[in-house]
Phi, psi and omega in degrees: 000026182306124176082353178302138175260115190238126175257127183233124177265157183060044195259009183272345182200172174062218184297318181299318178296318179295322177300316179301316181297315181294320179296316179297320179301331181263010171099002183282164165263141183232143174241115184263136179230135174198166181281320185280107186295319184295310179298320182296314182292323177299318180290321178299321178297320177298315181293322178297326178290322182281330183233068187294341183264005181240164184270124173233115178244140180229131180226126177282113184217139168265104187289353172290329187275119184298322180294318179291324175299315182298319179295321177300312182296325176296318179296317179297317179299319180292319185272317186254329181072012180170186185204145178250325183221141175235128177244110179271100186245347182303133178196153178210168179206149169229112187273115180217161167292152186307319184286353183260358179282128171277165178297324181295316179295316178305309183293323180296318179294320177293320178298317183288311190273332187238305185301315182299319180294317181296310186289328176291317178298315178301319182290334181271357187305312185296324177291313182299323180298331181274351182272145176273356182230035189293132180207139172240133174236123178260126178274102183264225181188153172297343176295342176273357182249333182201169179291138167211174190281016183280353181101146187296322185290317176302314178300320178297317181296321182284327174296318178294323177297322178293323177290323174301318178302313182294315182295314181294325179301318180284314185294325185260002181301320181294343177265004179077019181256119176268141181227120181224176180221153170244133181243097179283152163268191183305128185232148182285082179228164179304322181295315182287331182296341177303328178252330183289341176290345173278112187301320181295318179294316180299318178298321179294321177297312182296325180295335180264356184257112182306324181279356170060035175203165175276144178287161177255154177299327179298322180293322177292324182290320180292325175296320178296314180298318179305316183293341177268348188273160176303332179300336179256025188297343179250018181251119175208152180073016186255154172246115178265107179280122178247084199224013178064015178093001185296328185289342179249008185264083181292312182200125178213000000 
Protein backbone atom coordinates (compact mmCIF):
# COMPACT_ATOMS: atom_id res chain seq x y z
CA UNK A 1 0.00 0.00 0.00
CA UNK A 2 2.99 2.30 -0.54
CA UNK A 3 1.81 5.87 -0.94
CA UNK A 4 -1.90 5.15 -0.49
CA UNK A 5 -3.71 8.13 1.02
CA UNK A 6 -6.08 6.74 3.67
CA UNK A 7 -8.70 8.60 5.72
CA UNK A 8 -9.83 6.79 8.88
CA UNK A 9 -12.62 8.00 11.14
CA UNK A 10 -12.90 7.10 14.81
CA UNK A 11 -9.15 6.60 14.70
CA UNK A 12 -7.95 7.48 18.21
CA UNK A 13 -8.71 4.10 19.77
CA UNK A 14 -10.12 0.63 19.17
CA UNK A 15 -10.51 -0.69 15.64
CA UNK A 16 -9.84 2.68 13.99
CA UNK A 17 -6.52 3.06 15.79
CA UNK A 18 -5.52 -0.48 14.82
CA UNK A 19 -6.44 0.20 11.18
CA UNK A 20 -4.13 3.21 11.15
CA UNK A 21 -1.25 1.14 12.50
CA UNK A 22 -1.79 -1.67 9.98
CA UNK A 23 -2.03 0.77 7.07
CA UNK A 24 1.18 2.53 8.07
CA UNK A 25 2.91 -0.81 8.46
CA UNK A 26 2.05 -1.48 4.81
CA UNK A 27 3.40 1.85 3.60
CA UNK A 28 0.29 4.05 3.48
CA UNK A 29 -0.15 7.66 4.51
CA UNK A 30 -2.93 8.09 7.06
CA UNK A 31 -5.24 10.90 8.10
CA UNK A 32 -6.77 10.23 11.50
CA UNK A 33 -10.09 11.72 12.54
CA UNK A 34 -11.83 11.55 15.93
CA UNK A 35 -13.74 13.88 18.23
CA UNK A 36 -11.39 13.76 21.24
CA UNK A 37 -8.44 15.98 20.40
CA UNK A 38 -6.20 14.93 23.29
CA UNK A 39 -6.52 11.17 22.71
CA UNK A 40 -6.20 11.65 18.97
CA UNK A 41 -3.02 13.70 19.19
CA UNK A 42 -1.45 11.33 21.69
CA UNK A 43 -2.05 8.41 19.37
CA UNK A 44 -0.81 10.34 16.34
CA UNK A 45 2.39 11.13 18.25
CA UNK A 46 2.85 7.41 18.97
CA UNK A 47 2.41 6.56 15.32
CA UNK A 48 4.83 9.30 14.26
CA UNK A 49 7.43 7.80 16.60
CA UNK A 50 6.95 4.32 15.15
CA UNK A 51 6.77 5.41 11.52
CA UNK A 52 8.97 8.52 11.28
CA UNK A 53 9.31 8.33 7.50
CA UNK A 54 5.59 8.24 6.77
CA UNK A 55 2.79 10.79 6.88
CA UNK A 56 0.46 10.83 9.88
CA UNK A 57 -2.05 13.67 10.05
CA UNK A 58 -4.60 14.00 12.85
CA UNK A 59 -7.62 16.30 12.92
CA UNK A 60 -10.21 16.53 15.70
CA UNK A 61 -13.55 16.47 13.87
CA UNK A 62 -17.10 15.49 14.72
CA UNK A 63 -18.07 13.86 11.43
CA UNK A 64 -21.75 14.25 12.29
CA UNK A 65 -21.32 17.99 11.83
CA UNK A 66 -21.57 19.09 8.20
CA UNK A 67 -19.48 22.23 8.75
CA UNK A 68 -16.67 20.27 10.39
CA UNK A 69 -16.79 17.66 7.62
CA UNK A 70 -16.45 20.38 5.01
CA UNK A 71 -13.46 21.90 6.81
CA UNK A 72 -11.81 18.47 7.01
CA UNK A 73 -12.26 17.89 3.29
CA UNK A 74 -10.85 21.31 2.51
CA UNK A 75 -7.74 20.46 4.57
CA UNK A 76 -7.33 17.10 2.82
CA UNK A 77 -7.69 18.77 -0.56
CA UNK A 78 -5.07 21.38 0.30
CA UNK A 79 -2.56 18.88 1.70
CA UNK A 80 -3.15 15.70 -0.31
CA UNK A 81 -5.23 16.79 -3.27
CA UNK A 82 -7.05 13.48 -3.30
CA UNK A 83 -7.77 10.22 -1.54
CA UNK A 84 -7.32 6.51 -2.23
CA UNK A 85 -9.07 4.78 0.69
CA UNK A 86 -11.77 5.75 3.15
CA UNK A 87 -12.47 3.73 6.30
CA UNK A 88 -15.76 4.65 7.97
CA UNK A 89 -15.24 3.46 11.52
CA UNK A 90 -17.08 5.99 13.69
CA UNK A 91 -19.70 4.26 15.80
CA UNK A 92 -21.48 4.45 19.11
CA UNK A 93 -24.23 2.66 20.96
CA UNK A 94 -26.73 3.06 23.76
CA UNK A 95 -28.12 -0.32 24.74
CA UNK A 96 -31.81 -0.18 25.65
CA UNK A 97 -34.96 -2.21 25.25
CA UNK A 98 -36.85 -1.16 22.14
CA UNK A 99 -39.58 0.62 24.11
CA UNK A 100 -37.03 2.70 26.04
CA UNK A 101 -35.46 4.56 23.10
CA UNK A 102 -36.34 8.23 22.92
CA UNK A 103 -36.52 9.94 19.56
CA UNK A 104 -33.39 11.93 20.43
CA UNK A 105 -31.33 8.83 21.19
CA UNK A 106 -32.65 7.12 18.06
CA UNK A 107 -31.67 10.05 15.85
CA UNK A 108 -28.29 10.48 17.51
CA UNK A 109 -27.34 6.84 16.86
CA UNK A 110 -28.39 7.08 13.22
CA UNK A 111 -26.45 10.33 12.78
CA UNK A 112 -23.33 8.83 14.36
CA UNK A 113 -23.35 5.35 12.84
CA UNK A 114 -24.93 5.88 9.44
CA UNK A 115 -25.49 9.47 8.35
CA UNK A 116 -21.90 10.53 8.99
CA UNK A 117 -20.56 7.60 6.95
CA UNK A 118 -22.89 8.21 4.02
CA UNK A 119 -22.29 11.95 3.74
CA UNK A 120 -18.52 11.64 4.21
CA UNK A 121 -18.36 8.90 1.56
CA UNK A 122 -20.49 10.99 -0.78
CA UNK A 123 -18.19 13.97 -0.26
CA UNK A 124 -15.09 11.89 -1.06
CA UNK A 125 -16.55 10.49 -4.30
CA UNK A 126 -14.81 12.86 -6.72
CA UNK A 127 -11.41 12.13 -5.18
CA UNK A 128 -11.97 8.38 -5.12
CA UNK A 129 -13.06 8.42 -8.76
CA UNK A 130 -9.67 9.90 -9.69
CA UNK A 131 -7.71 7.23 -7.79
CA UNK A 132 -6.51 4.05 -9.45
CA UNK A 133 -6.79 2.18 -6.12
CA UNK A 134 -10.07 3.58 -4.78
CA UNK A 135 -11.64 1.67 -1.92
CA UNK A 136 -14.19 2.32 0.83
CA UNK A 137 -14.46 0.03 3.83
CA UNK A 138 -17.36 0.44 6.25
CA UNK A 139 -16.93 -0.99 9.73
CA UNK A 140 -20.31 -2.56 10.32
CA UNK A 141 -21.20 -5.30 12.82
CA UNK A 142 -22.71 -8.75 13.05
CA UNK A 143 -25.55 -6.84 14.75
CA UNK A 144 -26.52 -5.78 11.23
CA UNK A 145 -26.82 -9.41 10.15
CA UNK A 146 -28.73 -11.02 13.01
CA UNK A 147 -30.20 -10.26 16.40
CA UNK A 148 -27.84 -9.60 19.28
CA UNK A 149 -28.11 -7.80 22.58
CA UNK A 150 -26.75 -4.50 21.31
CA UNK A 151 -30.21 -3.01 20.93
CA UNK A 152 -32.53 -2.67 17.97
CA UNK A 153 -31.39 0.80 16.88
CA UNK A 154 -27.70 -0.11 16.70
CA UNK A 155 -28.62 -3.19 14.67
CA UNK A 156 -30.73 -1.06 12.34
CA UNK A 157 -27.89 1.38 11.70
CA UNK A 158 -25.45 -1.43 10.88
CA UNK A 159 -27.93 -3.24 8.63
CA UNK A 160 -28.47 0.00 6.73
CA UNK A 161 -24.70 0.47 6.46
CA UNK A 162 -24.41 -2.96 4.85
CA UNK A 163 -27.09 -2.07 2.31
CA UNK A 164 -25.33 1.20 1.64
CA UNK A 165 -22.18 -0.85 0.99
CA UNK A 166 -23.95 -3.06 -1.56
CA UNK A 167 -25.66 -0.21 -3.38
CA UNK A 168 -22.58 1.98 -3.65
CA UNK A 169 -20.47 -0.98 -4.79
CA UNK A 170 -22.74 -1.45 -7.81
CA UNK A 171 -23.37 2.22 -8.53
CA UNK A 172 -19.71 3.22 -8.32
CA UNK A 173 -18.14 0.13 -9.94
CA UNK A 174 -17.97 1.88 -13.30
CA UNK A 175 -15.87 4.58 -11.61
CA UNK A 176 -13.36 2.04 -10.33
CA UNK A 177 -14.40 2.46 -6.69
CA UNK A 178 -14.72 -0.68 -4.61
CA UNK A 179 -16.96 -0.59 -1.52
CA UNK A 180 -16.90 -3.33 1.11
CA UNK A 181 -17.64 -3.85 4.78
CA UNK A 182 -16.17 -5.65 7.76
CA UNK A 183 -18.59 -7.02 10.34
CA UNK A 184 -16.89 -7.65 13.68
CA UNK A 185 -18.25 -9.74 16.55
CA UNK A 186 -17.25 -8.73 20.06
CA UNK A 187 -13.80 -7.17 19.91
CA UNK A 188 -11.48 -6.01 22.66
CA UNK A 189 -12.16 -2.29 22.31
CA UNK A 190 -13.27 0.43 24.76
CA UNK A 191 -16.83 0.31 23.38
CA UNK A 192 -17.17 -3.46 23.84
CA UNK A 193 -15.53 -3.47 27.28
CA UNK A 194 -18.58 -1.65 28.60
CA UNK A 195 -20.33 -5.02 28.57
CA UNK A 196 -17.42 -7.49 28.40
CA UNK A 197 -16.15 -6.37 31.80
CA UNK A 198 -19.24 -8.12 33.18
CA UNK A 199 -17.95 -11.68 33.71
CA UNK A 200 -21.38 -13.27 33.25
CA UNK A 201 -21.96 -11.41 29.99
CA UNK A 202 -18.48 -12.24 28.71
CA UNK A 203 -19.03 -15.94 29.48
CA UNK A 204 -22.29 -15.84 27.53
CA UNK A 205 -20.48 -14.29 24.55
CA UNK A 206 -17.73 -16.91 24.64
CA UNK A 207 -20.26 -19.74 24.93
CA UNK A 208 -21.76 -18.67 21.59
CA UNK A 209 -18.42 -18.16 19.85
CA UNK A 210 -16.97 -21.33 18.27
CA UNK A 211 -13.41 -20.03 18.58
CA UNK A 212 -14.01 -19.39 22.30
CA UNK A 213 -12.35 -15.99 22.50
CA UNK A 214 -12.90 -12.29 21.92
CA UNK A 215 -11.53 -10.81 18.70
CA UNK A 216 -8.69 -8.31 18.67
CA UNK A 217 -8.71 -4.88 17.07
CA UNK A 218 -5.65 -5.97 15.08
CA UNK A 219 -7.64 -8.81 13.48
CA UNK A 220 -10.37 -6.39 12.39
CA UNK A 221 -7.73 -4.01 11.07
CA UNK A 222 -5.92 -6.58 8.94
CA UNK A 223 -9.23 -7.61 7.36
CA UNK A 224 -9.90 -3.94 6.61
CA UNK A 225 -6.46 -3.45 5.09
CA UNK A 226 -6.89 -6.54 2.91
CA UNK A 227 -10.07 -5.10 1.39
CA UNK A 228 -8.13 -1.96 0.42
CA UNK A 229 -5.19 -3.80 -1.14
CA UNK A 230 -4.65 -4.81 -4.78
CA UNK A 231 -5.01 -8.43 -3.62
CA UNK A 232 -8.72 -7.69 -3.14
CA UNK A 233 -9.02 -5.88 -6.46
CA UNK A 234 -11.96 -7.99 -7.66
CA UNK A 235 -13.84 -7.85 -4.36
CA UNK A 236 -16.67 -5.34 -4.00
CA UNK A 237 -20.06 -5.16 -2.33
CA UNK A 238 -19.05 -7.79 0.19
CA UNK A 239 -19.36 -8.05 3.95
CA UNK A 240 -16.42 -9.86 5.55
CA UNK A 241 -17.55 -11.20 8.92
CA UNK A 242 -14.65 -11.36 11.36
CA UNK A 243 -16.58 -13.10 14.09
CA UNK A 244 -14.88 -16.26 15.36
CA UNK A 245 -17.58 -18.34 13.68
CA UNK A 246 -20.54 -16.96 15.63
CA UNK A 247 -22.46 -16.09 12.46
CA UNK A 248 -22.64 -19.73 11.34
CA UNK A 249 -23.20 -21.24 14.78
CA UNK A 250 -26.92 -22.07 14.82
CA UNK A 251 -26.76 -24.59 17.66
CA UNK A 252 -23.86 -26.33 19.36
